[in-house]
C-alpha positions in Angstrom: 43.6 -39.1 4.3 43.7 -42.0 7.0 41.4 -44.8 5.4 40.6 -46.3 8.9 39.5 -42.7 10.0 35.5 -42.3 10.0 34.8 -38.4 10.3 30.6 -39.7 10.9 31.5 -42.1 13.3 33.8 -39.2 15.6 30.5 -36.6 15.2 28.7 -39.3 16.7 31.0 -39.6 19.6 31.5 -36.3 20.2 27.6 -36.2 20.3 27.2 -39.0 22.4 29.8 -37.9 25.2 27.9 -34.5 25.1 24.4 -36.1 25.4 25.5 -38.0 28.3 26.5 -34.6 30.2 23.0 -33.2 29.2 21.2 -36.4 30.4 19.2 -36.7 27.2 16.1 -39.3 26.7 16.9 -42.2 24.2 14.4 -40.4 21.7 16.4 -37.4 21.9 19.7 -39.1 21.1 18.2 -41.3 18.3 17.1 -37.9 16.6 20.2 -36.3 16.5 22.5 -39.1 15.8 21.6 -39.6 12.7 20.6 -37.4 9.8 16.5 -37.2 9.3 17.1 -37.5 5.4 19.5 -38.7 2.9 19.7 -38.3 -1.2 22.0 -40.5 -3.0 21.9 -40.3 -6.6 23.8 -40.6 -9.7 24.8 -37.2 -12.0 25.2 -38.8 -15.9 27.6 -36.0 -17.5 28.4 -35.9 -21.5 32.0 -35.3 -21.2 34.0 -32.9 -23.2 35.9 -35.8 -25.5 32.5 -37.2 -26.1 32.3 -39.7 -23.8 29.5 -40.1 -20.9 30.6 -40.5 -17.5 28.6 -41.1 -14.0 29.6 -39.0 -11.0 27.9 -39.8 -7.7 26.2 -37.3 -5.6 25.2 -36.5 -1.9 22.6 -34.1 -0.2 22.1 -34.9 3.5 19.7 -33.4 5.8 21.0 -33.6 9.4 18.2 -31.7 11.1 15.9 -28.5 10.2 14.3 -28.3 13.7 15.4 -24.7 13.8 14.6 -23.7 10.5 15.6 -24.6 7.1 18.8 -26.8 6.6 22.4 -25.0 5.4 25.4 -26.4 4.2 27.6 -26.6 1.4 28.5 -28.6 -1.4 32.1 -30.1 -1.8 33.4 -31.6 -4.9 36.1 -34.0 -3.9 37.9 -37.2 -5.4 38.0 -38.9 -2.4 34.6 -38.1 -0.8 32.7 -40.4 1.2 28.5 -40.5 2.0 30.1 -40.8 5.6 32.1 -37.3 5.5 29.0 -35.6 4.4 26.7 -37.0 7.1 29.4 -36.0 9.8 29.6 -32.4 8.0 25.8 -32.3 8.0 25.7 -33.0 11.6 28.3 -30.4 12.4 26.6 -28.2 10.3 23.5 -28.3 12.6 25.7 -27.5 15.9 27.2 -24.6 13.8 23.9 -22.8 13.1 22.9 -23.7 16.4 25.7 -21.8 18.6 25.6 -18.6 16.7 21.8 -18.7 17.2 20.9 -18.4 13.8 16.9 -19.9 12.5 18.7 -22.8 10.2 19.0 -26.4 10.6 22.3 -28.6 9.2 22.8 -30.1 5.8 25.6 -30.8 3.3 26.3 -32.0 0.1 28.7 -33.6 -1.9 30.0 -34.9 -5.5 32.8 -37.3 -6.0 34.8 -35.5 -8.3 38.3 -33.6 -8.9 37.8 -30.3 -10.6 41.4 -30.1 -11.4 40.7 -32.6 -14.0 37.4 -31.3 -15.3 36.8 -28.3 -17.5 34.0 -25.5 -16.7 31.5 -26.8 -19.1 32.1 -30.5 -17.4 31.7 -28.5 -13.9 28.6 -26.8 -15.2 26.8 -30.0 -16.2 27.5 -31.7 -12.8 26.0 -28.6 -11.0 23.0 -28.5 -13.0 22.8 -32.6 -12.9 23.0 -32.1 -8.8 20.0 -29.3 -9.0 17.8 -31.8 -11.5 18.2 -34.9 -9.0 17.4 -32.4 -5.9 15.3 -29.6 -7.2 12.4 -30.8 -5.0 14.3 -31.1 -1.5 16.5 -28.0 -1.5 15.3 -24.3 -1.7 14.7 -21.4 0.3 12.5 -22.8 3.0 14.0 -26.1 2.6 17.7 -26.3 2.4 19.9 -23.8 1.0 23.5 -25.0 -0.3 26.4 -22.9 -0.2 30.2 -23.4 -1.6 32.5 -25.6 0.2 35.8 -27.7 -0.6 36.5 -26.8 -3.9 33.5 -25.3 -5.4 32.9 -21.4 -5.7 30.3 -19.0 -6.3 30.3 -19.5 -10.2 29.4 -23.3 -9.1 26.5 -21.6 -7.3 25.2 -19.4 -9.9 25.1 -22.7 -12.4 22.7 -24.2 -9.7 20.7 -21.4 -9.0 20.1 -20.5 -12.8 18.9 -24.7 -13.0 16.8 -24.2 -10.1 15.1 -21.0 -11.6 14.6 -22.9 -14.8 13.1 -25.8 -12.9 10.7 -24.1 -10.9 9.9 -20.8 -13.5 10.1 -18.7 -10.6 13.4 -16.5 -9.2 14.6 -17.4 -5.7 18.1 -15.7 -5.3 17.6 -17.1 -1.7 18.1 -20.3 -2.6 22.0 -21.0 -2.4 24.5 -18.4 -0.9 28.0 -17.6 -1.7 26.7 -16.0 -5.0 29.3 -13.3 -7.0 28.5 -9.9 -5.8 26.0 -8.3 -8.1 23.9 -11.7 -8.7 22.8 -11.7 -5.1 25.9 -12.5 -3.4 26.9 -10.3 -0.2 29.9 -8.0 0.6 31.7 -9.9 2.7 31.1 -13.4 2.3 34.4 -13.9 1.0 36.3 -12.8 4.1 33.6 -14.1 6.5 35.1 -17.6 7.6 38.6 -16.1 7.5 37.5 -13.0 9.7 35.1 -15.1 12.2 38.4 -17.4 13.1 40.7 -14.0 14.0 37.2 -12.5 15.7 36.9 -15.7 18.2 41.2 -15.3 18.4 40.9 -12.0 19.1 38.2 -12.4 22.2 40.5 -15.8 23.4 43.8 -14.2 24.0 42.0 -11.4 25.8 40.9 -13.7 28.1 44.1 -15.0 28.1 45.6 -11.9 28.9 48.0 -12.1 26.0 48.0 -9.1 23.4 47.4 -10.6 19.8 50.7 -8.0 18.6 53.0 -10.4 20.3 51.6 -13.8 19.2 52.9 -15.8 16.2 50.9 -18.5 14.4 51.3 -21.5 12.2 48.5 -21.9 9.7 47.4 -25.2 7.9 45.9 -24.8 4.5 46.4 -21.6 2.5 42.7 -21.4 0.6 40.1 -19.1 1.4 39.6 -19.5 4.8 43.4 -19.0 5.8 44.2 -16.2 3.5 41.5 -13.9 5.0 42.4 -15.1 8.6 46.2 -14.1 8.3 45.1 -11.2 6.7 43.3 -9.9 9.5 45.4 -11.6 12.2 48.2 -9.3 10.3 46.2 -6.0 10.7 45.7 -6.8 14.7 49.3 -7.2 14.9 50.0 -11.0 14.5 52.9 -12.6 13.1 52.4 -15.5 10.9 55.5 -18.0 10.6 54.1 -20.5 8.8 51.6 -21.8 6.1 51.3 -25.4 4.5 49.2 -26.1 1.5 48.3 -29.2 -0.8 50.9 -29.2 -4.1 48.4 -30.6 -6.7 51.4 -31.5 -9.2 53.3 -33.4 -6.4 50.0 -34.7 -4.8 51.4 -34.1 -1.4 51.3 -30.8 0.7 54.3 -28.5 2.1 54.9 -26.4 4.4 56.4 -22.6 3.6 58.3 -20.8 7.1 59.8 -17.7 7.6 61.2 -17.0 10.8 60.8 -13.0 10.9 57.5 -13.7 9.2 55.3 -14.8 5.8 54.5 -12.0 3.6 50.6 -12.3 2.7 50.7 -10.6 -0.4 54.3 -12.1 -1.6 52.7 -15.4 -0.9 49.2 -14.7 -2.9 51.2 -13.9 -5.7 52.6 -17.4 -6.4 49.9 -19.3 -5.5 47.1 -20.9 -7.9 43.4 -20.8 -7.6 43.6 -24.1 -5.2 45.5 -22.5 -2.9 48.7 -24.1 -3.7 52.3 -22.2 -3.3 54.8 -22.5 -6.0 57.7 -24.0 -4.0 60.5 -22.9 -6.2 59.7 -19.2 -6.4 59.0 -19.8 -2.3 62.6 -20.7 -2.0 63.7 -17.7 -4.5 61.7 -15.2 -1.6 63.6 -16.5 1.2 61.3 -19.2 2.4 62.4 -22.2 3.8 60.1 -25.2 2.0 59.3 -28.2 5.0 57.5 -31.4 4.7 53.7 -30.4 4.6 53.1 -32.3 8.6 55.8 -29.8 9.7 53.1 -27.1 10.4 52.4 -28.7 13.5 55.4 -28.5 14.8 56.8 -24.5 14.7 57.3 -22.8 17.6 54.5 -20.3 18.3 51.6 -19.2 20.2 48.8 -20.4 18.0 47.8 -23.1 15.8 45.4 -22.8 13.1 43.8 -25.5 11.4 42.4 -24.6 8.4 42.1 -27.0 5.6 40.5 -30.7 6.1 39.6 -33.1 9.0 41.7 -35.2 10.9 44.7 -33.5 10.8 45.5 -33.2 14.7 45.5 -36.8 15.9 46.8 -39.4 18.4 49.9 -39.8 16.1 51.0 -36.2 15.7 49.7 -34.4 18.9 52.6 -34.7 20.6 54.5 -32.9 18.2 52.8 -29.8 19.1 55.2 -27.7 20.6 55.2 -26.6 23.9 54.9 -22.6 23.0 51.4 -23.3 21.7 49.0 -21.9 23.8 45.8 -21.7 21.5 43.9 -23.9 18.9 41.6 -22.1 16.4 40.0 -24.7 14.5 39.3 -23.2 11.1 38.8 -26.6 9.6 35.7 -28.8 10.1 36.8 -31.6 12.3 40.5 -31.1 11.8 41.0 -32.6 15.8 40.3 -36.3 16.5 38.7 -37.3 20.2 42.1 -38.9 20.5 44.2 -35.8 20.5 41.8 -33.8 22.4 42.3 -35.4 25.6 46.1 -35.0 24.8 45.3 -31.6 24.5 42.7 -31.1 27.2 45.6 -32.2 29.7 47.9 -30.2 28.5 45.5 -27.1 29.0 45.7 -26.0 25.5 43.0 -23.6 24.6 40.8 -24.6 22.0 38.5 -22.8 19.8 36.0 -25.8 18.5 35.3 -25.7 15.0 31.7 -25.2 14.8 32.2 -21.9 16.9 35.5 -20.7 15.6 34.8 -21.0 11.7 30.7 -20.1 11.6 31.5 -16.9 10.5 31.0 -18.3 6.3 27.7 -19.8 7.6 26.7 -16.5 9.5 27.3 -14.5 6.6 25.6 -17.1 4.3 22.2 -16.2 6.4 23.1 -12.6 6.2 23.1 -13.3 2.2 20.1 -15.4 2.1 17.8 -12.5 4.4 19.5 -9.5 2.2 18.2 -12.0 -0.9 14.7 -12.3 0.5 14.7 -8.7 1.4 15.7 -7.5 -2.3 17.9 -5.3 -0.2 21.5 -5.2 0.4 24.0 -3.9 3.1 27.8 -2.3 3.4 30.6 -4.2 3.5 31.0 -2.5 6.9 27.6 -3.2 7.7 28.1 -6.9 7.2 31.4 -7.4 8.9 30.0 -5.5 11.9 27.0 -7.6 12.2 29.2 -10.6 11.7 31.9 -9.6 14.1 28.6 -9.2 16.7 27.2 -12.3 16.1 30.7 -14.5 16.2 31.8 -12.2 19.4 28.5 -13.1 21.3 28.5 -16.4 20.7 32.0 -16.6 21.5 31.4 -15.4 25.2 28.4 -17.3 25.5 30.5 -20.7 25.0 33.3 -19.3 26.9 31.0 -18.3 29.8 29.4 -21.7 30.2 32.8 -23.1 30.2 34.4 -21.2 33.1 30.9 -21.4 35.2 30.7 -25.5 34.7 34.7 -25.6 34.6 34.0 -27.2 30.7 36.4 -27.9 28.3 35.3 -25.3 25.4 34.5 -28.2 22.7 32.1 -29.8 25.5 30.5 -26.3 26.3 29.8 -25.1 22.8 28.3 -29.0 22.0 26.2 -28.0 25.2 24.6 -24.9 24.1 24.4 -26.1 20.1 22.5 -29.2 21.3 20.5 -28.1 23.8 18.7 -25.4 21.6 18.1 -28.3 18.9 16.6 -30.4 21.7 14.6 -27.6 22.8 13.2 -26.6 19.3 12.7 -30.7 18.8 10.5 -30.8 21.9 8.4 -27.7 21.1 7.7 -28.7 17.8 6.3 -32.2 19.6 9.1 -34.0 17.8 10.3 -35.7 21.0 
């Protein structure tokens, strides 16, 4: 990752541009361009070899005007507090744009799960809750999985929280396994949500989805389910890229006739890394990881980390590309955005495109609080409705005001949060 890149500065710059368009008051700007609360803490863990190690943890609560904060917890060795700040802000806009009664937050621990046993990871999760149990919960701040965390991590966190409070609070965290308070459809939700918005955008562009091709960055949960639904709707994926933990670099896997999802999944590890030797045997061309952006196709789907489409590589995007669907958070820098605007490439902005995950997390929370669970078809039907409705509100404003899609999405999101803050008497 580019060491000079600061995700929080990028998030603030994006907000400032929208604040100007909305003519926000100085108080509104001050309230929304910085988080309301931050928690920084140490998590001491007794390691398997008998030594003790201290891990740094964060929870950033950006804004809760619309409801309890909501946001994932990521485990990452290069995690920074500014990245968590940016992600918490983007979560505020994400919950707002899909019109669910939640605010934005984010959590992180600087660690690498690849190098930690399950027991050590469990101790990090339980230590995280011990530091934060007074500041999170079903009516305050609801965590969820994020990069390199999963349903098991969420259960450890829930169990520790319930142990401390002496009560059962299944709605205090989402992304839990089905049967333990998790929602059917949650695994698919973010990836499916990406393709629900792609489907609607292609309709507006008068393009048939079964005549389109795509290139995906990332081969984790989001990409896998997005590819699955995109294939079901008739689209063809030519390339996926992913991180190789062993080589500490990324590779892209290209096949002119289209990748076979099941085939690739059979040679993929639990962190989304594809076995390149087996891929070559299956007829895939193995390229450097950054080549995913140069593939001649109709749709690009960055679905990995932030800061991936930049001023340095944006001009490598093929002239064939008509649509970019941001499955990841903050994948496009402002410099790249300006180039994409001039080229007329249609963007589905991240906090709209990938909001399927938090929307389904909201459904999980509702189901837990009611102690009544819906069928998978019902969950995915509600998700489709929410994502489609949100997409068309943003698209309608963009067309009416001749706005870039990202600007339109921001204006709707920020306006809702400002109105809630004014109504509460904060500003």
